[in-house]
Structure formats: C-alpha cells, structure tokens
N, C-alpha and C positions, 0 to 999 in steps of 0.2 A: 356315417352321417354325411360325408361328402357325396356319396352315391345317392342317398335319399334326397339331399338338397337339389341335385341335378335332375333326378327323375321328376321331382315335384315341379321344378321349373319347366321342364319340357312338357309336362302334362298341363300346366296352368298358363303358360305364356299365350297371350292373344295371338291369333293367326297372323303370320307375316309372310312375305315373299322374299326370295333371295335378292340381295342388293350388291352392287359393285362386284368385287371379286367372287362373291358367293355364286353368282350366276355362271362364272367360268368354271368353278370347281364342280358345280352341279351338272352342267352340260357335259363337260369332259368326263366326269366320273360315271354318269348314268347313261350317256349315249355314245360318246366316242370310244372310251376304253373297252366296253363290251363289243363294240363293232370291230375292233382289231384283236379280239380274243385275248385281251389282257397282255398282249405281247409287247414288251418294251422295245423290241426291234422294229415293230410296225407302227409304234406310237410316235407321232410327230409333235410331241409336247416339249418344246425347247426353251421356253422363257421362264419356267418355274420348276423347282425341284418336284419330282414325281410322287413321292411317298404318300402325300395326302390325297392325291388323285386316286390311288389304289385303296386308301382307307375309305373313300366315298364309294368307289366302284364295287368293291367286293360285297358289302352289306346290301347295296342296292341290287346287285345281280342275284344275290341269294333270296332276298325277300321282296324285291320289286317295289320298294317304297323308300322315300327319303326319311321317313320316321325311323326306319331301322338304323340309318346312319346316325340320327340324333341319339338313339339309345346306345349305340356303340360308343359315341362320344361321351355319354354319361359314364360308361364303364371306364373308358380311358381316362377321363378327367378325374375320376375318383382315385385312380392310381397315383395322382399327384400328392394326395394326403399323406400316405406313408413315406413317400420320397422326401417331402419337406420336413416331416417329423424326424426322420433319420438324419437328414442333413443338419437340422437344428441341433440334434443331440450330439452328433459328431463334431460340429464346429463350435458350439457354444455351451454344451452340457445338457443335462437332463431337464433343467428348468426351461430351456428354450424349445424342447421337443413338442410339447403340447400346444403352446401358442402358435408355433410354425405350422403344425398340422391343422389346427383350427382355422388359421388364415387360409390355408389351401382348400379346406372344406367349404368355407362360407364366404370367401371374398366374392363380392357380387359379379365382377367381370369374369372371373374364372367359372362361375356357375352359369352366367349368361352365354358363354361360348358353347356350352353343351347343346344349345338349340339352334345354333347358326353354323353355317358352312365355311368356317375359317380354319386354317391350318394350325392356329395357335394352341388348340387343345392338345393335339398329338405332339406338336413341337415342344411345348412346355413339359409334358410328361417325359418325353425322351431326354430332353436337356437336363432336367433335375435328377432323373435316375442315372444319367451318365455322370453327373457330379457326385451323386451319392456313392456310386460304385468306385469312382476315383478316390474319394475320401476313404472308403473302406479298404481299397488296395493300399493306400498310403499307411493307414493305421495298422493293418495286419501284415503288410508285405505280401499280399495275395496276388499271384499272377492271374488266377481266374477272374478275380474282381477287376483287375486292370484290363484284361481282354474284354470283359463284359462292358466296361466303361468305353473302351474304344469302339465296340460295336454300336453301342447306344449313341455315342457322339456321331458316328457315321450315319446312323438312321436319322438323327436330328438334322444333320446337314442335308440329307435327302428330303427333309420336310421344309426347312427354311435355310437358304444358303448363307444367311448372315453369320452363322456360326463358323463357317469356313474360315473367316478372317481371324479367328481366335486360335486356330491350330498351331501356329508358331509358338504361342504362349503355353 
C-alpha cells in the first residue's frame, strides 16, 4: 500500500521543477558525479553528506532520466512501512504495529517526498531500519542485528549528518 501510494503520487503530481536544495542534488547527481566516474576521491562535494548524491546519480546514469530517481525513491520510501510497523510492535506491542505502518504508508509528507529530490526519503528509511535493528539486537541479543544497526546508522549519517550528534547516546 505504501508503494502504491507513492507510485500513484509520482504519476499524478502536476509537473514541478527542482527548488532550493533539489537543484543542488539534481545537478551534482546527474552531471558532476558521472563526470568524475562516481569516484569519491575525485568528487569535491564537501558541504553535504554524499550518500543521497549517489542515490540520485546511479539511477540517472543507468536510465538517463530523473523519473528513474523518483521511482527509486518510491521503492525506498515503501521500505519505511515495514520498518515502522516492526518498531511499533517491538516498542509498544502488536496493537501499535498496524497504525505505525499505516502512518508510514500514507502520511502525506512521506508520500510527497517520493517525487522530490530531497535526502529525507533515503534518510528516514535508513534511520528507522537502524532503530529497528537496534531494538531487534536488544530483544534477541543478536550480534548480527547489532552490526546491521551500526551499518545502517553509518549510512544514515552519510545521508544527513545531523544523526552524527546522537552517536554518544
């Protein structure tokens, strides 16, 4: 349902053009990144974490259109639904799982992000899966889940640096 809502929004949203930071992500992801052969060593992208740049650049390089990036965001955004459902269940019980998942599937702003070039879609998915894996590691004493959580936290930081400040906690 979350994927369907996002796909429907991408298909039906009136035509828009990138605004504010979107122009930076689109330019760097579709023009600059391919120009340096996707090499992080040759990329002089220093003021923002780079993961979303690659998220834009790879689908654009493969398909030659920003529409491909929007559909990749639909897929990524839909992954938030099971993450929040599992977090809801682990933190608050079975009765919280479905409402949490439904909020992730249909919350207007989360659906809206699928058709715009902001790092929030990728960031929220990585952040909530990191939390889910952390809760799973705590519940089961699983080293693998803890390692997955750490990896996801690291990727979330490479998407939005604001999470970096929570590492001490």
